[in-house]
PALUMDREN-361729 format. One record per residue (C-alpha): x, y, z; residue in three letters. Coordinates in steps of 0.05 Angstrom, whole numbers, plus 5000, padded with zeros to 4 digits. Example, Ala and Ser with C-alpha at 12.3 -4.5 7.8 and 13.67 -1.06 7.14 Angstrom:
PALUMDREN-361729
524649105156ala527349795143ser
end
This chain:
PALUMDREN-361729
505252785437met501453445439ser494453485468asn491553875409thr487453525356phe493053605305phe500353555325pro504654185332lys509653965281trp516854125299arg521254385243leu527353955231arg532454295186ala535953635173ser536952935200thr543653155230his541053705276asp542753345341gly535753065349leu537252395318gly536852085248pro529351955249val524152475227ile518252305272gly510852345259thr510453025294glu516653305260asp516753655193arg522153805143leu522854465106pro517254535055trp521754404995gly524153745024gln517053585045thr514653684974leu520153234947ala518552684998met511152744982gly512752644908leu516852024925gln510951724962his506451874902val511451514857val511750924905ala504250824906met502751034835phe504350374799gly499849944843ala494350474850thr493950514774val494949774762leu489149554807ala483749964770pro486549754703leu485849024722leu478549154743met476649604685gly476250234729phe478650934710asp485951004734pro485551764737asn479451714783leu483051204826ala488951684834ile484252254851phe480351854903met486851594933ser488552324948gly481552454976val481951815018gly488751995046thr486352685068leu480252365101leu484751875137phe489252445160phe483252805189leu480452195225phe487052035259val488452755275gly494852755234gly498052245281arg498851625235val503151685172pro499451315117ser497451355044tyr491051035021leu491450714952gly487650204911ser487049544947ser488848904910phe484348514958ala478348714916phe480848514846ile478647784843gly471747894871leu470448524830val472048134767ile467447574791leu461347994808val461948454748ser463747924697gly469448364672tyr472848084610gly479548424621gly479448934564gln477349664566gly472349984615pro468349524660asn461149564633ala458249264697asn462449684745met456449934784gly454849254814val462049194839ala461749904868leu455649714910gly459749144939gly465649594952ile461150074991ile458449485032ala465549295049cys467050005070gly460950025115val463049375150val470149645157tyr467550285188thr463249895238leu469249495259ile473050145270gly467350425313leu467349785354leu474849845366val473950575386met468450375436ala471749745465thr479149845454gly484149425416thr484948855467ala480648365428trp484348515363ile490948445400glu488747775425lys486747545356leu492847855323met498947875368pro505748095341pro507447405314val501147435271val501548165250thr508848095232gly507247495189ala501447845155val505748455138val511348015112ala506447615071val503948235035ile510948355008gly512047614991leu505247554957asn506648154913leu513647914895ala511547464837pro507948064805ile514448454804ala518747874780val514047644725lys513748344698gly521248364685val522947684657val519347734590ala526047804555asn533347824573asn533948584564phe528248724613asp531248244664ala537948594661trp534549274665met531049054728ala537848884758ile540449564736val534549904769thr535849524834ile543149744831leu541050464819cys536450474879val541550104922gly547150564900gly543151184919val541350854986ala548550685004val553151184969phe549351834976thr547952255037arg542752755061gly536452875021met538852484961ala539351865004gln532251995030arg529652034959leu532851364940leu526651084906ile525151694864leu532451844844ile533951104832gly527851054786leu529851684747leu536951424738leu534450744714ala529551094667tyr535251484637ala539450854628val533650504595tyr532551084547phe539851074526val540150324517leu533350234484ala531650874447asn538751074427leu542550414423ala536649984401gly537949424451leu530849384477gly523749614464lys524050374459pro519950834503ile513851084464asp512751824479phe506951904429ser501851744484ile504352354522val503752814462ala496652574449asn494252624521ala490453244545ala493253674601trp486553694637phe480953194639gly475353034688val475452314713pro469651864693arg464851824752phe460251214757val454251104803ala453950464845pro448649924837val446649544900phe445548794891gln445148354952ala449347784925asp455048244903ala454848614969met455147955008ala461247724968leu465248364976leu463448565047ala468048045080pro474048365046val473648855105ala477148335149val483148335101ile483349095102leu483249085178val489248615178ala492949055128glu491549685168asn493249345234leu499749105204gly501149795178his500250125246ile504349585280lys509949665229ala510050425236val509850365312ser515849905309ala519650365262met518251005300thr518350725371gly511551045384gln505450645406asn499950845356leu494850335380asp490450885409arg489051115338tyr487350435310met479850495313gly480051185282arg484750915228ala479750365212phe474050865209val478051335164gly479850765117asp472650515117gly469551195102val474651315047ala472750645016thr465350825019val466551504987leu471051214933ser466050674915gly460451184913ser463551554853val466850984815gly473450904850gly476850284878thr476750054950gly482650344987val487550115040thr493650355076thr499250255026tyr504749765039ala509150094987glu509450715030asn511650295090ile517550095047gly519250815032val518751015105met523050415126ala528450635077ala528251385090thr526651395166lys522051985152ile515151905183tyr512452615184ser505052585171thr505153255134leu508752905077ile502452495064phe498253115060val502853375006val502652694971ala495052704974ala494653404945leu499353204888ile494852604874ala488753064871leu492053494818val494752894779leu487852574779gly485553124732phe491553064686ser491252514634pro498052764609lys501352584674phe498151904672gly501051824602ala508052024628ile507651504682ile505550984630gln512051114593thr516050844652ile518450174626pro515749554660gly522849314674ala524349954713val517849924752leu519049194765gly526049324792gly523449864838val517749394860ser522748854878ile526249334925val519849614955val516348944964phe522748674997gly522649265045leu515449105063ile517348385079thr523048625123val518249105159ala514248485181gly520648175208ala522048815245arg515448735283ile517848055308trp524548345329ile521648965363glu516648535402asn521747995418lys517547435388val520346775413asp521246295355phe523545745402ser516145705419asp513345195369asn506745555367arg510046185339asn514445775293leu508645385262ile504145995255val509546395220thr511945825175ala504945655150val502846385141thr508846555099leu508045965053val500546065045leu501546795026gly507746714984ala504746124947gly498146504937asp494145924966phe486846034946thr480645744979leu473745764947lys467645794993leu461845754944gly462346374901gln467246694949phe474646604932ala479746764986leu486546924955gly493446854984gly493647465028ile486647315055gly488146575066thr494646745101ala491247275144thr485446835167phe489946235171gly494746595218ala489046845263ile485546165267ile491945755273leu494546195329tyr487946145366ala487745385359leu494945285380leu493745745440ser488345285469leu493844925506arg494845545548gly496946265540asn504346375537arg507847025524ala510847125455asp
end
């Protein structure tokens, strides 16, 4: 790695230039290919980044805009060394609905109270990052060794799986279209070469969209795509900014979400390290601070709390392209799209069955990324401690096991994360053994 603050990115004309099939963090593709890959990452994160604010009554266009701002902040804090996109975090949804009393329809009238809590979470997250920068990652490594981080990453994909599946089984046509979408993505992944293969998610989605249009709009076999929302949407519109309201009880409920974000970010860095063969631990504290500051800024103007996006891990795992410049391009695209209600309307025309099919692929890739952490770190599953920790964590997360502590509800990912950390610590009391 270069000693300058930002890498000196090396131009790679292709993945067959004699330097290996992987485009590393300090490599870059030609700008046209970089733009295409950035767009693919935007597509990968768009569904979840828009879905999260809709579920909380936030402005989706503002969430998109702040995801771009947050990604650029993250890029600056890590010196362009860690490939990551920051999008809306699902860890906030349940508690935001609780503290704001959101009814589930239209804008959240009590959004300000939730924003105060999101800011509190971001501050705690930032403080954890500063502590890691000052003391190193040893204590986090002890709490969250590879067997734990691999399980947490895998759980994120498994926990999200029911969301994808439930969205495509409303009727028989949608279920079959989800299968068609999976085949489109899989076909691009296996039967194409070069840049087309790298853009498997984007091209697969467009192919499935075209098939859906033919079967539904032309043949009348399913619910047709409604393009009227695109025609009625403005080309340019300023997102709806909202000021935070600081209430102690709401802040106390949302602040602990920082621990879940730490686990997600840690898992992200471990997954990327395993995929690239580079040890990115030295940037972990800076990554936490970047994510925390981005969450504070987003909450200050009416946006959602943000986190390193698992969907983009799936894209990187499939494409083997880890150039950090791609995420700058993706962030800039998000900034532009945040001011375009018409683009938001176009995205809304993507049928749920197609998005669901893509989600099934991406969430599965996330799960496999967790397993890759175990493989790369040679986790020994003949050790009963590792076996029990992994088994319990996966079921807690996949089953969305929820614990209520007074007003605080810990959902499946949180329960699995804390459960993995605590269970590993308890089972290690017998004596430290290498994984």
